[in-house]
N, C-alpha and C positions, 0 to 999 in steps of 0.2 A: 848604372842608370845614367842616361843622357837626357838632358832637358834643355829647352830653349829658356833663356834668361832675359827677363825684362827688368832692368835696374830702376827705371822711373826717374823723374826729374830731380827729386830730393837727393838721389845718390851722387849728384854732381854739386850739391850745396850743403844744406843743413843735415843731410843724412848720410854723409860719407862713411861714418862708422857702421851704419846698417849694411851698406854695400860691401865694405871691406870684410866685416865679420861673416857675411853671407858667403862670399867667395872662399874665405879661409876654411869655414866649417864644411862647406860642400867638398872642397878639395880633400880635407881630412877624412871624409866619409866615402870618398871615391865616387862622388856625384859629379859628372861632367856637365858643366854649364856652357852653353853656346849662346853668347849674347846676340840679341837681334841686331842686325847690321845697321839699320837705319830707323831706329825707334824714335817715336815722338811722344808728347804728352799723352797720358792715358785718357784724357777727357775728364779731368778731375772735377771735383764738385763745384768749382767756381765757373765752369763753362755753362752759360745760361741756356743754351739751346741743346735739348736732349739729342736731337738728330746729329748735330755737330759732334757732341761728345761720343755718340755711338760710332760715328764715322772715324773719329780720331783713334778710338780703340780698335776698330776693325782694321785700320791701316797697319797697326802693330801686329794684329793676330794673323794677317794673311802672309806674313813673312816667313812662316815656318809651318811644318806639318807636325812638329813635336809638341807635346804638352808644354805650356808656358808657365814658368815659375817666377814669382815675384816675392820680395820680402815685405813690401809696403802694403798695408791693409787697405789704404785708399785706392791704390792701383788695382789690387786684387778685387775689390768690390766693384770698381768701375769696369774692369775687363769682363768680370762675370756678368754684370748687369747688361753690358753690351752684347755678350754672347747670347743671353736669353732674349733680348729684344730682336736680335738678328734671326731668331727662329721664326719671326713673323714675316711672311712673304713680302708685304708692302714695304716694311722697313728695310729688309735685305735688298730689295730692288732699288730703292732710293740710294742706299749707301753704295751698292755695287756700281751704280751709274757713274760715280766719280772716282772709283778706285781703279788703278792700273791692273791689279790682280784681284780677282773676284773672291769674296768671302764665301766659304762653305760651312765650316764649323771650326771650333777651337776648344781645347781643354785648358782650364786655368787652375793652377795650384799655388798654394801659399807655401813659403819656405818652412813654416812650422809643421805642416802636414808631411812635407817631404822628409824633413829631418827625423820626425817621429817614425816614419816608415822605415828609415834606414837604420834605426837603432833598436836594440831591445835592452831590457833591464840589466841583463848580465853581459852586456857587450864589453869585450876586452878593450875597446877603444876609449871607454870611459875610464881614464887613468887618474882623474881627480874627482872621485865621487863627492857630491855636494851634501854629505851627510849632516843632518840637523840644521841645514841652512833654511831659514824660514822665508819663504818666497810668497809674495802677494801676486797672484795671477791677474793681470789687467788686460782685458780684451778691447775696451773702448767700443765705439759704435759700429765700425764698418766691417770687421772681419766676419761677423755673423750675418751680414746683409750683402746681397739679397739672400733670402732664406733658401734652404735646400741642401746645404752642406753641414753647417753647424747650427745648433739651436740658438736662436737669438736671445732667449731668456736664460737658459741654463747650459751654456757651452762647457765642455770639460776637456778639450784637447790640450789646452795649456797645462792643466793640472796633470794630465797623463805624461806630458814631456817632463815636467818638473819632477815627478815621481820616478820616471825612467832615469833621470840624472841623479837619483838618490836624495834629492832635497825634499823638504816638507812643504807641500802646497797648502797655504792657509785658506780658511774659509773667508772669502773677501766679498762682502755683500754689495760693494760698488763696482764689481769687476766688469760689468757691461754698461756702466754709466758713461755719459759723454764727458770728455775731459774739459770742455768749454772752448776748445780751439776754434771750431767753426764760427763762433760768435765773438771772438776776441777783438776783431777790428771794429765791430759795430757796437758791442756791449762789453767793454773791457772789465768793468767792475763785476758784472755777472759771471763772466768767464773766470776771473780770478777766484771768485767765491766757489765755483764748481770745482776748479782744479785743487784748491786748498782743502776742500772737503774730502776729496779722494786721498790726498797725501795724509791728512789727519787720521782718516779711517785706517790707512795702512799702518801708521804708527801705532794706533790703538790696538790693532790686530797683532802687533809684535813683529812686523815685517823687518827683515834685515836687508831686503832688496825687493824692488817692484820690477816685474818683467812684463814687457809689452811688445806690441807688434806694429805700432803706427808711428810714423815720424812726427805727426802733428801732436800726438799724445806725448812724444819725447820732448817737444818744445815746451809744452805746458807743465809737465811734471818734473823734467830734469833741468832744462835750460832756465826756466823761470822759478825754480824752487827757492833759490836764495832770495830773490826779490819778494816772493810770497811769504817767506819766513819773516822778512823785515816788515812787510805790510801788516801781517796778522800778529806779530810779536810772539811767535812760537817756533821753536826749533823742530825741524823734521829730520834732516840729515840722513836720508835714506837714498842710496844710489838707485838709479832707474836704468835698467839694461834692456836692450833689444833681446829678443829670445835667442837670436843667433849668437850674441855675446855670451849669454849664460851657457848655452850649449858648448861654445868654444872653450870656456873655462874648464868645463868637465872633461873635454877632450884633450886638455893639456896644452892648449894653444896660448901663446904669450900675449901680453897687453898690446903690443904693437900690431900683431896679426889681427886683433879684434877691434882695434881703434879705440881702446879704453881711455886713452889720453884725451880723446875728444869729448868725453862725457863731462858735463858741467859739475855734477856731484861725483867726486872720485870714488870708484869702487875698490880701491887698493886695500883699505882697511878690512873690508868685507872679505877680499881674497886672502888676506893674511890669516883671518879666522878659519877659512876653509882649509888652508894648508895645515894650520895648527891642529885642527880637529882630525885631519887625515893622519897626521903623524902621532896623534895621541897626546899632544902637549896641553890640550884643554879638553 
């Protein structure tokens, strides 16, 4: 399988582990990624003009004829939204008027979907089965939007991958709740309340790890977890992994290949339990 790869802006900053683990997992699965040569911002949610956002996304999409894969649910949502808007003749005409290469069509895929397609439950490449690992699947807001691919209310694709990796997918009632990230700058207290509610619910459900697909959710649930524990006076101590990092562990990839040292809440203790269970020590 050969796909065009859109890393997105966070791959160069706060989401380096997302990019690193994506490349490592795809390499392990024989998925060839061809990075877009001159990519720009996807037209992320902070771009106030819809037409500008669609134009930014279109400039990325015209660079390849291949399906475009991204690991970032924000980029995935924006690129998909733009592709749908560009089906409208008047929008496509306005955007194409300022593009060197004219937009015609594009297929956008998320790394989660690509990895699941490449694996099956009895895949010999799963050398570290995550048996009995209790995983809280967390989608956040944007993977399921715009609608048409995954159900916005009851998505199940994360659970399918978790089970394929032989882990236990927990019933997690806040799996599609917003992490609070989009309002953090303007309403910090409300954002903190929302994020800690998700972390507390995961702990209550018995999660040993939370798996997610969004770099903004990563900041709210992983990078801010220690500060939230101090603020609310309650220990959570649950590692929060990108779905590519969880898949990489099952594929036997090392911490450096998956960028695990970049996670704020260390997953090393969780990994030790996985290996102990695999060897029958616990």
